[in-house]
BAMITI-385505 format. One record per residue (C-alpha): residue number from 1; residue in one letter; x negated, y, z negated. Coordinates in steps of 0.1 Angstrom, whole numbers, always signed. Example, Ala and Ser with C-alpha at 12.3 -4.5 7.8 and 13.67 -1.06 7.14 Angstrom:
% residues 2
+------+------+-------+-------+-------+
| resi | resn |    xx |    yy |    zz |
+------+------+-------+-------+-------+
|    1 |    A |  -123 |   -45 |   -78 |
|    2 |    S |  -137 |   -11 |   -71 |
+------+------+-------+-------+-------+
END
This chain:
% residues 354
+------+------+-------+-------+-------+
| resi | resn |    xx |    yy |    zz |
+------+------+-------+-------+-------+
|    1 |    M |  +615 |  +442 |  -992 |
|    2 |    S |  +603 |  +457 |  -960 |
|    3 |    P |  +596 |  +432 |  -932 |
|    4 |    Y |  +562 |  +449 |  -930 |
|    5 |    D |  +554 |  +433 |  -964 |
|    6 |    S |  +531 |  +403 |  -957 |
|    7 |    S |  +548 |  +383 |  -984 |
|    8 |    A |  +579 |  +383 |  -963 |
|    9 |    F |  +562 |  +357 |  -942 |
|   10 |    P |  +549 |  +329 |  -964 |
|   11 |    D |  +517 |  +310 |  -956 |
|   12 |    Y |  +535 |  +277 |  -958 |
|   13 |    L |  +571 |  +265 |  -950 |
|   14 |    P |  +582 |  +229 |  -954 |
|   15 |    L |  +602 |  +215 |  -925 |
|   16 |    G |  +611 |  +182 |  -941 |
|   17 |    L |  +602 |  +146 |  -949 |
|   18 |    V |  +614 |  +115 |  -931 |
|   19 |    A |  +610 |   +86 |  -956 |
|   20 |    R |  +606 |   +50 |  -943 |
|   21 |    P |  +604 |   +27 |  -974 |
|   22 |    Y |  +584 |    -4 |  -968 |
|   23 |    G |  +594 |   -23 | -1000 |
|   24 |    G |  +560 |   -22 | -1017 |
|   25 |    I |  +537 |   -51 | -1023 |
|   26 |    K |  +557 |   -77 | -1042 |
|   27 |    A |  +530 |  -104 | -1040 |
|   28 |    E |  +494 |  -105 | -1028 |
|   29 |    P |  +485 |  -130 | -1000 |
|   30 |    P |  +476 |  -160 | -1023 |
|   31 |    D |  +510 |  -156 | -1042 |
|   32 |    V |  +533 |  -152 | -1012 |
|   33 |    K |  +560 |  -179 | -1014 |
|   34 |    A |  +588 |  -165 |  -992 |
|   35 |    E |  +595 |  -139 |  -965 |
|   36 |    E |  +609 |  -116 |  -992 |
|   37 |    D |  +575 |  -114 | -1008 |
|   38 |    L |  +560 |   -97 |  -977 |
|   39 |    P |  +558 |   -59 |  -971 |
|   40 |    R |  +582 |   -47 |  -945 |
|   41 |    R |  +555 |   -31 |  -924 |
|   42 |    F |  +519 |   -39 |  -916 |
|   43 |    M |  +498 |   -13 |  -898 |
|   44 |    F |  +513 |   -17 |  -863 |
|   45 |    G |  +548 |   -30 |  -867 |
|   46 |    C |  +577 |   -42 |  -888 |
|   47 |    L |  +582 |   -77 |  -902 |
|   48 |    Q |  +602 |   -99 |  -879 |
|   49 |    K |  +630 |  -116 |  -897 |
|   50 |    G |  +627 |  -154 |  -895 |
|   51 |    S |  +590 |  -152 |  -884 |
|   52 |    F |  +577 |  -164 |  -918 |
|   53 |    S |  +563 |  -199 |  -919 |
|   54 |    K |  +547 |  -217 |  -948 |
|   55 |    T |  +528 |  -249 |  -956 |
|   56 |    E |  +514 |  -260 |  -989 |
|   57 |    S |  +482 |  -240 |  -986 |
|   58 |    S |  +490 |  -214 |  -959 |
|   59 |    W |  +516 |  -191 |  -944 |
|   60 |    S |  +520 |  -168 |  -914 |
|   61 |    A |  +543 |  -140 |  -902 |
|   62 |    S |  +548 |  -117 |  -873 |
|   63 |    Y |  +551 |   -79 |  -873 |
|   64 |    R |  +563 |   -60 |  -842 |
|   65 |    H |  +565 |   -23 |  -831 |
|   66 |    P |  +590 |   -11 |  -804 |
|   67 |    I |  +560 |    -1 |  -782 |
|   68 |    T |  +552 |   -28 |  -757 |
|   69 |    E |  +525 |   -53 |  -767 |
|   70 |    T |  +521 |   -37 |  -801 |
|   71 |    H |  +522 |   -62 |  -830 |
|   72 |    A |  +503 |   -79 |  -858 |
|   73 |    E |  +501 |  -117 |  -864 |
|   74 |    V |  +493 |  -122 |  -901 |
|   75 |    A |  +481 |  -156 |  -914 |
|   76 |    Y |  +468 |  -168 |  -948 |
|   77 |    D |  +448 |  -199 |  -955 |
|   78 |    G |  +424 |  -191 |  -983 |
|   79 |    I |  +416 |  -158 |  -965 |
|   80 |    L |  +439 |  -132 |  -949 |
|   81 |    E |  +434 |  -130 |  -911 |
|   82 |    V |  +453 |  -105 |  -889 |
|   83 |    N |  +453 |  -104 |  -851 |
|   84 |    F |  +463 |   -70 |  -840 |
|   85 |    S |  +475 |   -57 |  -806 |
|   86 |    C |  +482 |   -21 |  -797 |
|   87 |    Q |  +495 |   -16 |  -762 |
|   88 |    G |  +476 |   -46 |  -751 |
|   89 |    Q |  +443 |   -38 |  -768 |
|   90 |    K |  +435 |   -67 |  -792 |
|   91 |    W |  +412 |   -71 |  -823 |
|   92 |    M |  +410 |   -93 |  -854 |
|   93 |    T |  +403 |   -84 |  -890 |
|   94 |    T |  +400 |  -104 |  -922 |
|   95 |    S |  +404 |   -97 |  -959 |
|   96 |    P |  +379 |  -116 |  -981 |
|   97 |    G |  +394 |   -97 | -1011 |
|   98 |    Q |  +427 |  -115 | -1005 |
|   99 |    T |  +447 |   -83 | -1008 |
|  100 |    F |  +470 |   -65 |  -984 |
|  101 |    T |  +452 |   -32 |  -991 |
|  102 |    D |  +417 |   -44 |  -984 |
|  103 |    V |  +398 |   -17 |  -966 |
|  104 |    D |  +385 |   -43 |  -941 |
|  105 |    L |  +420 |   -46 |  -927 |
|  106 |    C |  +418 |    -9 |  -917 |
|  107 |    I |  +391 |   -14 |  -892 |
|  108 |    Y |  +402 |    -7 |  -856 |
|  109 |    P |  +384 |    -1 |  -824 |
|  110 |    E |  +375 |   +34 |  -812 |
|  111 |    S |  +388 |   +25 |  -778 |
|  112 |    L |  +424 |   +29 |  -792 |
|  113 |    D |  +417 |   +66 |  -796 |
|  114 |    E |  +401 |   +69 |  -762 |
|  115 |    A |  +431 |   +53 |  -745 |
|  116 |    M |  +455 |   +75 |  -766 |
|  117 |    K |  +436 |  +106 |  -756 |
|  118 |    E |  +440 |   +98 |  -719 |
|  119 |    R |  +477 |   +91 |  -722 |
|  120 |    V |  +486 |  +121 |  -743 |
|  121 |    E |  +465 |  +147 |  -724 |
|  122 |    R |  +478 |  +134 |  -691 |
|  123 |    R |  +514 |  +140 |  -702 |
|  124 |    Y |  +514 |  +170 |  -725 |
|  125 |    N |  +496 |  +203 |  -732 |
|  126 |    L |  +478 |  +188 |  -761 |
|  127 |    A |  +441 |  +184 |  -769 |
|  128 |    Y |  +434 |  +150 |  -785 |
|  129 |    Y |  +405 |  +150 |  -810 |
|  130 |    V |  +389 |  +115 |  -813 |
|  131 |    P |  +377 |  +111 |  -849 |
|  132 |    S |  +339 |  +113 |  -851 |
|  133 |    E |  +316 |   +91 |  -871 |
|  134 |    E |  +307 |  +121 |  -893 |
|  135 |    T |  +343 |  +127 |  -904 |
|  136 |    G |  +352 |   +90 |  -905 |
|  137 |    R |  +383 |   +73 |  -892 |
|  138 |    D |  +412 |   +72 |  -917 |
|  139 |    C |  +435 |   +42 |  -920 |
|  140 |    C |  +458 |   +32 |  -947 |
|  141 |    F |  +483 |    +5 |  -957 |
|  142 |    P |  +510 |    -1 |  -946 |
|  143 |    D |  +511 |   +22 |  -915 |
|  144 |    G |  +476 |   +24 |  -902 |
|  145 |    P |  +457 |   +54 |  -889 |
|  146 |    P |  +473 |   +88 |  -897 |
|  147 |    R |  +477 |  +114 |  -869 |
|  148 |    C |  +489 |  +150 |  -868 |
|  149 |    I |  +503 |  +170 |  -839 |
|  150 |    V |  +498 |  +207 |  -844 |
|  151 |    C |  +514 |  +233 |  -821 |
|  152 |    P |  +516 |  +271 |  -822 |
|  153 |    I |  +552 |  +282 |  -828 |
|  154 |    R |  +572 |  +314 |  -828 |
|  155 |    V |  +591 |  +324 |  -859 |
|  156 |    S |  +624 |  +320 |  -841 |
|  157 |    S |  +615 |  +283 |  -832 |
|  158 |    L |  +610 |  +272 |  -869 |
|  159 |    G |  +646 |  +261 |  -870 |
|  160 |    I |  +641 |  +242 |  -837 |
|  161 |    A |  +612 |  +224 |  -853 |
|  162 |    R |  +634 |  +214 |  -882 |
|  163 |    K |  +660 |  +201 |  -858 |
|  164 |    A |  +634 |  +181 |  -840 |
|  165 |    L |  +623 |  +164 |  -873 |
|  166 |    Q |  +660 |  +156 |  -881 |
|  167 |    A |  +664 |  +140 |  -846 |
|  168 |    M |  +633 |  +118 |  -853 |
|  169 |    E |  +648 |  +107 |  -886 |
|  170 |    K |  +676 |   +90 |  -866 |
|  171 |    D |  +652 |   +74 |  -841 |
|  172 |    E |  +646 |   +37 |  -850 |
|  173 |    A |  +617 |   +36 |  -826 |
|  174 |    I |  +597 |   +57 |  -851 |
|  175 |    V |  +590 |   +31 |  -878 |
|  176 |    A |  +566 |   +49 |  -902 |
|  177 |    P |  +573 |   +80 |  -924 |
|  178 |    L |  +565 |  +114 |  -912 |
|  179 |    F |  +566 |  +149 |  -925 |
|  180 |    A |  +564 |  +184 |  -910 |
|  181 |    C |  +555 |  +219 |  -922 |
|  182 |    A |  +547 |  +253 |  -907 |
|  183 |    V |  +514 |  +268 |  -917 |
|  184 |    M |  +503 |  +304 |  -912 |
|  185 |    G |  +471 |  +306 |  -893 |
|  186 |    S |  +453 |  +334 |  -874 |
|  187 |    C |  +443 |  +341 |  -838 |
|  188 |    A |  +415 |  +363 |  -825 |
|  189 |    V |  +426 |  +370 |  -789 |
|  190 |    D |  +401 |  +385 |  -765 |
|  191 |    Y |  +416 |  +400 |  -733 |
|  192 |    N |  +391 |  +402 |  -705 |
|  193 |    L |  +393 |  +439 |  -694 |
|  194 |    E |  +379 |  +430 |  -660 |
|  195 |    K |  +408 |  +407 |  -652 |
|  196 |    A |  +437 |  +416 |  -675 |
|  197 |    P |  +466 |  +438 |  -662 |
|  198 |    S |  +464 |  +475 |  -669 |
|  199 |    Y |  +491 |  +475 |  -695 |
|  200 |    V |  +467 |  +457 |  -719 |
|  201 |    L |  +452 |  +492 |  -725 |
|  202 |    D |  +485 |  +507 |  -735 |
|  203 |    P |  +481 |  +518 |  -772 |
|  204 |    R |  +513 |  +499 |  -780 |
|  205 |    F |  +501 |  +466 |  -766 |
|  206 |    P |  +481 |  +454 |  -796 |
|  207 |    I |  +514 |  +457 |  -816 |
|  208 |    L |  +540 |  +446 |  -791 |
|  209 |    G |  +518 |  +418 |  -777 |
|  210 |    P |  +517 |  +398 |  -810 |
|  211 |    L |  +554 |  +407 |  -817 |
|  212 |    S |  +565 |  +392 |  -784 |
|  213 |    S |  +543 |  +361 |  -786 |
|  214 |    T |  +542 |  +352 |  -823 |
|  215 |    E |  +570 |  +374 |  -836 |
|  216 |    L |  +546 |  +386 |  -863 |
|  217 |    L |  +526 |  +418 |  -867 |
|  218 |    P |  +489 |  +418 |  -857 |
|  219 |    A |  +465 |  +409 |  -885 |
|  220 |    G |  +444 |  +441 |  -880 |
|  221 |    Q |  +433 |  +468 |  -856 |
|  222 |    A |  +425 |  +460 |  -820 |
|  223 |    E |  +389 |  +467 |  -811 |
|  224 |    R |  +367 |  +468 |  -780 |
|  225 |    Y |  +342 |  +440 |  -780 |
|  226 |    R |  +314 |  +428 |  -757 |
|  227 |    W |  +307 |  +391 |  -752 |
|  228 |    D |  +271 |  +378 |  -749 |
|  229 |    D |  +274 |  +378 |  -711 |
|  230 |    G |  +283 |  +415 |  -711 |
|  231 |    T |  +320 |  +410 |  -704 |
|  232 |    Q |  +341 |  +437 |  -721 |
|  233 |    V |  +372 |  +426 |  -739 |
|  234 |    L |  +400 |  +439 |  -761 |
|  235 |    R |  +401 |  +418 |  -793 |
|  236 |    V |  +435 |  +416 |  -810 |
|  237 |    P |  +437 |  +398 |  -843 |
|  238 |    R |  +470 |  +381 |  -848 |
|  239 |    R |  +489 |  +360 |  -874 |
|  240 |    Q |  +505 |  +328 |  -860 |
|  241 |    Y |  +526 |  +300 |  -874 |
|  242 |    F |  +516 |  +265 |  -865 |
|  243 |    A |  +540 |  +235 |  -868 |
|  244 |    A |  +522 |  +204 |  -881 |
|  245 |    F |  +539 |  +170 |  -876 |
|  246 |    H |  +521 |  +144 |  -897 |
|  247 |    T |  +528 |  +109 |  -884 |
|  248 |    F |  +508 |   +77 |  -877 |
|  249 |    F |  +490 |   +63 |  -846 |
|  250 |    C |  +517 |   +38 |  -838 |
|  251 |    D |  +544 |   +65 |  -836 |
|  252 |    L |  +524 |   +93 |  -822 |
|  253 |    E |  +536 |   +92 |  -786 |
|  254 |    R |  +572 |   +89 |  -796 |
|  255 |    V |  +568 |  +120 |  -819 |
|  256 |    A |  +551 |  +139 |  -790 |
|  257 |    E |  +580 |  +129 |  -768 |
|  258 |    W |  +605 |  +144 |  -792 |
|  259 |    L |  +585 |  +176 |  -796 |
|  260 |    H |  +585 |  +179 |  -758 |
|  261 |    R |  +622 |  +174 |  -756 |
|  262 |    F |  +627 |  +203 |  -781 |
|  263 |    Q |  +602 |  +224 |  -760 |
|  264 |    L |  +577 |  +226 |  -789 |
|  265 |    V |  +550 |  +209 |  -768 |
|  266 |    G |  +547 |  +218 |  -732 |
|  267 |    N |  +537 |  +200 |  -700 |
|  268 |    V |  +501 |  +199 |  -688 |
|  269 |    P |  +496 |  +234 |  -671 |
|  270 |    E |  +494 |  +232 |  -633 |
|  271 |    G |  +479 |  +263 |  -616 |
|  272 |    F |  +501 |  +290 |  -631 |
|  273 |    P |  +492 |  +326 |  -626 |
|  274 |    D |  +469 |  +340 |  -653 |
|  275 |    E |  +492 |  +369 |  -660 |
|  276 |    E |  +520 |  +346 |  -670 |
|  277 |    L |  +498 |  +334 |  -698 |
|  278 |    L |  +492 |  +368 |  -713 |
|  279 |    D |  +521 |  +369 |  -738 |
|  280 |    S |  +530 |  +333 |  -739 |
|  281 |    V |  +530 |  +315 |  -773 |
|  282 |    E |  +528 |  +281 |  -756 |
|  283 |    H |  +491 |  +277 |  -761 |
|  284 |    R |  +477 |  +243 |  -761 |
|  285 |    G |  +483 |  +223 |  -793 |
|  286 |    F |  +461 |  +195 |  -806 |
|  287 |    V |  +462 |  +161 |  -822 |
|  288 |    C |  +439 |  +153 |  -852 |
|  289 |    Q |  +438 |  +128 |  -880 |
|  290 |    G |  +456 |  +153 |  -904 |
|  291 |    P |  +432 |  +155 |  -934 |
|  292 |    E |  +409 |  +178 |  -914 |
|  293 |    L |  +435 |  +205 |  -918 |
|  294 |    A |  +428 |  +205 |  -956 |
|  295 |    G |  +391 |  +207 |  -954 |
|  296 |    V |  +379 |  +227 |  -924 |
|  297 |    T |  +389 |  +255 |  -901 |
|  298 |    I |  +399 |  +242 |  -867 |
|  299 |    E |  +394 |  +264 |  -837 |
|  300 |    Y |  +407 |  +260 |  -802 |
|  301 |    R |  +398 |  +283 |  -772 |
|  302 |    E |  +415 |  +290 |  -739 |
|  303 |    N |  +396 |  +307 |  -711 |
|  304 |    R |  +413 |  +326 |  -684 |
|  305 |    I |  +421 |  +363 |  -687 |
|  306 |    R |  +422 |  +358 |  -724 |
|  307 |    Q |  +403 |  +337 |  -749 |
|  308 |    I |  +420 |  +325 |  -781 |
|  309 |    A |  +404 |  +311 |  -813 |
|  310 |    F |  +429 |  +295 |  -837 |
|  311 |    N |  +421 |  +292 |  -874 |
|  312 |    I |  +443 |  +270 |  -896 |
|  313 |    R |  +439 |  +258 |  -932 |
|  314 |    F |  +463 |  +235 |  -948 |
|  315 |    D |  +467 |  +232 |  -986 |
|  316 |    P |  +479 |  +197 |  -996 |
|  317 |    A |  +491 |  +212 | -1029 |
|  318 |    N |  +521 |  +225 | -1010 |
|  319 |    L |  +533 |  +190 | -1001 |
|  320 |    V |  +555 |  +189 | -1033 |
|  321 |    S |  +578 |  +214 | -1015 |
|  322 |    L |  +587 |  +187 |  -990 |
|  323 |    T |  +610 |  +171 | -1016 |
|  324 |    D |  +631 |  +203 | -1017 |
|  325 |    A |  +668 |  +198 | -1008 |
|  326 |    D |  +677 |  +202 |  -971 |
|  327 |    A |  +698 |  +232 |  -979 |
|  328 |    K |  +669 |  +250 |  -996 |
|  329 |    I |  +646 |  +243 |  -967 |
|  330 |    D |  +671 |  +256 |  -942 |
|  331 |    E |  +677 |  +287 |  -963 |
|  332 |    M |  +639 |  +294 |  -965 |
|  333 |    I |  +635 |  +291 |  -927 |
|  334 |    Q |  +666 |  +312 |  -919 |
|  335 |    A |  +653 |  +340 |  -943 |
|  336 |    V |  +620 |  +341 |  -925 |
|  337 |    E |  +637 |  +342 |  -891 |
|  338 |    R |  +659 |  +371 |  -902 |
|  339 |    R |  +629 |  +390 |  -915 |
|  340 |    S |  +611 |  +385 |  -881 |
|  341 |    L |  +641 |  +399 |  -862 |
|  342 |    A |  +643 |  +429 |  -886 |
|  343 |    L |  +606 |  +435 |  -881 |
|  344 |    L |  +610 |  +436 |  -843 |
|  345 |    I |  +639 |  +461 |  -846 |
|  346 |    E |  +620 |  +483 |  -870 |
|  347 |    V |  +588 |  +484 |  -851 |
|  348 |    K |  +605 |  +491 |  -818 |
|  349 |    A |  +624 |  +520 |  -834 |
|  350 |    E |  +592 |  +535 |  -848 |
|  351 |    L |  +575 |  +533 |  -815 |
|  352 |    R |  +603 |  +551 |  -798 |
|  353 |    I |  +601 |  +579 |  -824 |
|  354 |    H |  +564 |  +583 |  -818 |
+------+------+-------+-------+-------+
END
């Protein structure tokens, strides 16, 4: 199989699954008799051993997360009441339905996302999308609101993303499950011909540019294009892998920290020269709820000497592959990395001949 064959680079690659069993629901609130009846996690924390207290008609228990001032105080006395705190922001919910999975327990204030957006965007090169009223805000038992960190990634970094996930599996400060995959997306890159360096007009650039930045061939022919304001650009269509780390709100910052350690997520840019951006793959990633990747095309644009539109679509039917054995996942990733290296060698050899 030639590395030019598009099937050599699959649209989806599993990176792995980190399971965090919570013990299931052994008894609903009216039937809880002992600490062992309670789920191990409750939205924003883990059950604190010895915190369970019971009277004839009521009971209470405490859940804590390693993050400061993040916990849930759960009490039942004919109705289930939960007092939540997430990094100091507090709110209370009740469950008239007397079940741990009551949708009313999943209500949380929008201010949580606003505060998270400020913290994440201040530290990392990530755009945080606050869920809108139109799309709705997801939340599920026992781990709360789902979140997904998506970052552009080179083929040669797929193995690094896998190692990052394995490191997170050993981190006890990450209490909820998480899984990761690489999804093939596309980029339409517009190079502003009034500002871009002269080598952008080299006939080889539309091929070597994508190869150096994404380690994949361009998705089509480069073309001259004119923006609405009259600016002339060279539009280069590219294929691009994106690493998607699906986690939960309570663990989001810890997961982002690990991705930063493995250099999959960068720092907030500070006045770097435009030319240094030209062939860099370290475009800004983003944070979303996760389900959006299955239903819509997400675009992100950068504006300097180039403008980039990312298009990603995630097929949840592929999730079954996350249960593959570790050896099989490693083999798949290594095969794709080898094909990318072979592609680079072959293309450069052909360009030298011509």
